[in-house]
N, C-alpha and C positions, 0 to 999 in steps of 0.2 A: 728083804722083799722085793720081789722082780720089779723092776720098772715097767709099766704099763705101755702099750704100743702108744705112740704119739698122736694125739688127737687134739685138734685146736679146741682150747677150754672152752668157748663160749657154748659149742655145741653140747659140752657134757655138762656145764654148771651154770652158764647164764640162760640157760632155759629155764631153771629154777627159778631164778629171779623173776621173770616175768610171769611165770606160772603161778608162784605161790606169793607173788608179790604182791663117892664119899667126899666132904666139904674139903676145901683146903687145910692142910694141917695147922691147927690154930696155935701150936708151940713155934712156928715159923716165924717170927716177927719181922716186917719191914727193918731194914737197916740202911745204914749208907756206907757200908763195906764196898770197894771197888769191886767191879765186874771182874771176874778172872775168866778170859776166852780159853784158857788151857781147858777148861772144862767141858768144851764144846768139842774137843777132840773125839769123845765119844760117838760122834754123830758124823764124823768127816771119814773121808777115805784115806785117812792115814796123817793127813797135816790138814793146817788151817788153809782155805783158798786165798788165792790171789784176784786178780781181775776177772778169771774165766770163770765163768759158773762151775758147779761140780755137784754131784748130789749130795744131799743132808740127808742123814738118818736112815738111809735105805736099808741097812740090815739090824736097825734098832728099833723104829717103830713100827706098831702092828695095827693092821687094817689101814682103811683111806683115811683122807682128811677133806675138809671142808673150809678149813683157812690155817695158815701158817702157825707154828709156835710162837708163844711169848715167853720171856724170861721175865721172873723177879728181878728188881733192881741188882742184889746181891748175887745173882746167880745159883740161888738155892732151890729153885723152883721152874718147872718150865709146864705150861698148859698148853692144849692143842684142842680144836675141835675134831672129832671123826668124821665119817662121811656124812652126807645130809641128812640121809635116811634115819641114821641111828639117833639124832638129836643127843649128842653125848660129848661131853669134854672130859677129858683124861688128864692126868698131872702125875709127874714123876719128881722127887727130891733128891739132891744131891747131899748123900750122908756116906762118911767114913770112905771118903775118895771114890764114890762110884754113884751112878745114878741107879735109884731104889725101879723095881717093875713098875710099869704103867699102872694105874687105878684109875677106875670110873669115879669121879665126883658128884656130889650133889650138894647143892649150896642152900637148899630149902625143904622141908618135909612136903612144902605145899607147892613145889616147882618139879617136874618131872623131864622137861625139856629144855636143853642147854646146847647152845651153839656159839662159836666166834668169840672166845674171850678177849680181854684186854686188860692189863693194868697201868695204871700212872706211872709216869717216870719215877715217882717217889714212893711206889709202892703203897699207898695208901687208901685209893679205890680201885675197884676192882669191877669190871662191866663185862657183859655178855648178852646174847640175843636168846629170847625164848617166845614160844608159843603160848606159855602159861596165861592163863585169864587174869588180866588185872583188876584187882578188887574194885567192886560197883560198875563195871563194865559188863556189857553182855559176852556172852560166849564164843564171840569171833574168834576163829581159828587164825590168828594173824600173829607174825612176828614183831616183838617190840623189846627194845633195849631195857637192860636194868642194870642196877649198880647196888654195891656194896661198898663200906668202908670200914676201914682198920681201926676199932675201938677197944681199948683195955684187953689189949693181946688176943681179938679174936674178929672175925669178919659178922658185920652185922646181918640183919635179915634185909635179903635183896627187896630193892624198891624200884618200881617202874621210874624211868624218866619222865618227864613232864608229856602232858599229852599233845603240847606244840610239836614235839619231836615223834611221838611214838603214834600220832594220828596219820603221819605220812607213812607210804609204803615203804618201808627200809628192809634193808636185807645186808648180810655179811660183815665184817669186821669193822668196828670203828677205830678211831684213833683220839689221844688225849694229850693235849700239851701240858708242859707244867704247872701251869696256872688253871688246868682243868677244862679250858675250852675244849670244845667235843666238835669231832669232825666226822662225819659218816655219808652214807650215799642215799638218796630215797629217789624212788622211782616215779616220775610226775608225767603223764601222760605217756607211758612207755620209752621213757627215756631217762636212765638213771644218771644223777649228778650228784656232784660232792657238796655238803652243805656244813656250815658252822654254827654251832651253838655257842655262844658265850656264857662263862661261868661266874655270876656276879652275885655277891651278899646271898652266897650258899646256895644259889639254883639256877638253871639254865634259863637262860632267854629263848626269844624266838628265833628258830634256824633261819638261815640265808644262803642261798647259793653263793658260790665263791667267786663269781663273776665269769665273764664272756672268754678268758684264756682259759678257765677250767672248763666251765660249765657250756658244752658245745651241744651238737645235733648229733656227736658220736657218745657212744656210753661210757661214762666215765664212774668208777667204783672203787672199792676198798682203799680208802686213802690211809696215808701214814703220814703223820705229822712229826717234824721235829720238836724236840722238847721247848726250844725256844721260839719255834713257828718262824724259824729262817728258812726252811724248805718244806716242801711237799712232796712226797712220793704217792703215786696212784696207779692204777690200771686203765687202759682205755683200748676200747676196741670201735672198730668202723661200724659193725653191726654184729647181729647176733649168729653170723654165720664166718667171721673175720676172727683172725689171731688176736691175741690180748698182749698187750706190748706193756713194758715200764717206762711211764714218763716221771720226769722232775720238774718243777717248778720253783723259783726262789721269790720271796716276799721283796716287793719294793712298796714305798710308799702309796697307800691308796691301792693296793690289789697285790697281783701275781704276773709276774712276766710269763710270756708265752712259753709253755712245757717243752722240754726236748725229749726225745725218746733216748732211752740207754740201749745203743745198739747191738750189745751182744745177750741182750735178754729177750729172749723170742716167745716164750710163754711166760705169762706172768699174772698171777692173782693172789691178793693178800700180802702186799711186801710187808715185812716186819725187821725193824734195825734193833739189834741186839741191844742192850744198854749201855755198852760200852761205845757204840758209835760206829764200831768196826766192819761189821757184816749186815748183809741183807738176807733175810730168808723169805721164801715166796713158793707159792703151788706152782709147779711145771706141769701139772696134771691132777687129775683125782685120787691118784695113789703114789704121787711122786713129788718131793721137796727137792728145790736147789738151793744154792748160796753162792755169795761171791763177797768179794770185799767193797766197801764204800767210796774206793779212790774216787769215783766219777762223780761224787757230790763235789768237790773241789774243782775236779777237772772241767766241769761244766758250769761251774759258778761264773756268772758273767763280771768280769772285771769293773 
C-alpha cells in the first residue's frame, strides 16, 4: 500500500464526525497466554520500532482505515475497521506461524454495518460501532455502540449498549478498562469530548465527561484507557481545520492531570496500545497507519 499524500486528518475524517454525528472465529478462545510481539514483525519495516514513529502494515493491509487495529490478548487475532464508507470490519488470525488473509466479518445476520472494533483486556467482551437499528427504536440512521460477550466458546448475539450511552451523538473507537469501564467520545453541541460510563452490577451507568483537564473547548476523541485506568491516551485538535495530536493524561485522586502532548506523533487518530503495553498503533491518515514504542508513557509520567 502506498502511503497517501499527507493531509491533516480533521479535513479527511473529522468532517464525518460532525456530518454524521464472517464472525470472529468461534474456535479461537480468549486465553491468558502472553502476547508475543514478534508476531508484529509481519506488519513492520523489518524490525520492531523504537521511539520514532514508523509505518505499520503498509504492505500488508488492503484498503483504507477508519480506526487502528486491535489485537486479541493472546495475539492470535487482529481486527480493524475499513474506510468509513465501507462500514466493514476485517479480521486476520495467526495460524501455523503466519497471518491469514484478511476477511470481512459479520457478527450477526441482523447487522450489516460495522465500524471501529475494540476488545476488552481479558478478551471476554467485544465492542463495535454500527448504524443498525436498535430493536424497539425508530429507524434513525445513527451510529451506536454494540457489545458481544464470549460465552461457552462463542460470541453472543450483539446487544446495544444502554440508551444512556447510545442516545448521545457518538462516533469512533471506544476503549474499555480491565473492569469494563467504558470510555468514548460524544459530540455535544458540535464539540466532541471524552466520557466514561462505569460498569457496575453487570451494566453500564450514566456516562459523564472526564473533567475540565480532558474535556475542553477543543476537540477530544478516540480515547485509549490503560487496563488499570492509570493513564489515558486520546486525540486532540484545536478545530476541524487543525492537525490532530496525541495526548496523554494520568489519573490522580479525583480526576486527571493536565494532558501532555507526545511531541513526535504529528498526526494521530485512534491510538491503540498492544496487549503487551509495548507499542501504540494509530491512524496517520485515512490510508496509513503508524506505530512507535510506548516509552513516552513512563517518560512523561509525573514524579
